[in-house]
N, C-alpha and C positions, 0 to 999 in steps of 0.2 A: 112534382115536390108538394110534400103534405104542408099543414100549416105548421106554424112555429107557435108552441104552447107552453105554459106552465101551470102547476096547481101550486097555491099559495095561500099564506094566512096573512091576511092583509089587517094592521093594527086599524084601530077604531080612527076616526078622521083628527078628533081632538089630539090625539097622541101622535099622530103624522105631522098636525100642525106643531105640537109644541116641540118636537124634533127639528123640524124646518125653522122656526123661530130661533132655537138654539144655534143651529149651523150658518142663518142669513147673514149676522154680522162679520163671519170668520172668511175674510178674503183670500185669494189666492188658488181657490180649487173651483169647480164648478160642482155644486153639490146636486144630488139626486133629487128632483121636484117630489114635493110630498104627495101628490097623485100617484107616483110610481114606487113609494115606499111598500115593502112588502117581504115577506120570509117565504123563499122559494122551498117549496116541499119536493118537488119534481120537475125539472126542465123536460119539455118534451121537444126536440128538435123538428121531428119531422112526423106529424099527424096525419095519416091519410084521411081524406074527406069521408070516406066511405065507413071509417068507423067512429065516427064523433057521437053519433048516439049510443053506441054500445060504450066508448070510454066514458062519456057520463054516468052511464047507468050502472057501470063497475065502481066508478069513483064514489059515486051516492052512495053503493052498498057498502063499500070499504069504511066509510067515515061516519057510518050510520050508528056504530055500536061504540064508538068511541065517545066518553064523556066529556063533556066541556071543562076545560082547565084554566088557570091562571097563568099569564105570562107577563113578562117584563122584560123592558130592552135595556141592557146595561153591558160594559165590556167592550172594550175596542180592541180591533184586530186588522191585520192586513195579508193580502192572499198576494204572491206565495208568500211571501216574508217582507218583516218592516224595512229591510235596506233596499230591497229593489221591490216597491209594491206595484200590484197592477190595479187592487182594489183596496179601498179603506171601508170598513164595514163596523157594525156594533152588533152585539151578541145579546144573548138572552141569559139573565141569571137568575130566572123562574120559568120554568115550564120546560127546558131543558130535554128531560127525558121524555115528556109527553110529546114534545114536538118530533123527536128522532122515533117515536113508537108512530106518529101519525105519518111520518114521511115514510116509513117503511111499508104501512098499508097502504097509501097514495102511488108508490112506485111499483110495488107488487100488482095492484089493480090496473094499472097504466100498461106495463108489461103483458098481463093476460088479455088486455083489450086490443093489442097489438099497436101501442103507441111506447115504443122503447124509451124509457129516462135515459139521460146523457151517460150516466154512469160514474159519474164524480161522488166521492164521498159525501156525506151529508153533513152540512155544518151549520146549525140555525145563526143566521145573520141577515140583517137589512145592509145591503148595498148603498153606501153613502157616497163614494166618489171614485173616480178613476184618474189618480193622479199620474204625474208623470213617472215613467218607471227608473228615471237616472236619480231621482233624489230619496233619500231615507224619509221614513214617513213616521219617524218617532216622535217628532215635535207635534206632529198632528194627532198621534195615539194619546200622548198625555193630555191632550185638551179633550178629546173625545171620550177618555175614559172618566171624566170627570161629569160625564150625562147619565140619568137613568130614567126613564119614563114612569108614569104611573103604571100601577098593574093594571089589567084587563081580563076578560074573560074570552078566550078563545073558543067560538062556538059555532065556527063554519069555516070552510074552505072553500076558495073561490078559482074556478078555473078559467084562464084567461089567454087570449090569444096574443103574441107581441109581433108586430108589423114592425119591420124596418124601412122608414123612409128617410129619402135623400141622402146626400153625402156632407160630414160624417154620418154614419146611419144614427137617428135618433128613433128609440121604439117607441111605440104607439100601443097604448095596452087597453082590449077592449073585454069587458067581461062576457065570458060564455055562460057559465052557470054558477051558482051559489049553490054550495052542497052542506047541509047544516049537519053538526055532529048531533049525536043522540045520546047513547049510553045510558 
């Protein structure tokens, strides 16, 4: 079995800390720690060790001609739906089209390198919590919908390894490469 990895846009530290401060007083859910908040462009569940160098090379080339762009987190949602949520998330209200374009380029590059993405439809979002599935999330969505981050410039993509540790699995994220946007 290969490595579990993903390519993502990681908001700046101050954006992540501001969001964590907004979530911290809200009890009842275990919120994603600020150091793990990110926008996944492509989840790569099984990356063979032998293609790591090629994967990084292809991803670097794929994002090099994408110009930096403005992004802002805002708008809450739930997967698969608010009545039986598996995930609560915060979307983007600025940079949506650019993130879709970037995700398409990253997914294509990963596939060409031999690291097939998971195939799920891309929805730009930051995962905030995994609530109990038997409860409606409408109350949480109303609260989360009041949040909007500051606008920042997306100028790089991170390639990250996600290691699952212990029971229940708690992911540990290890940065593998930083891939600057160029354009």
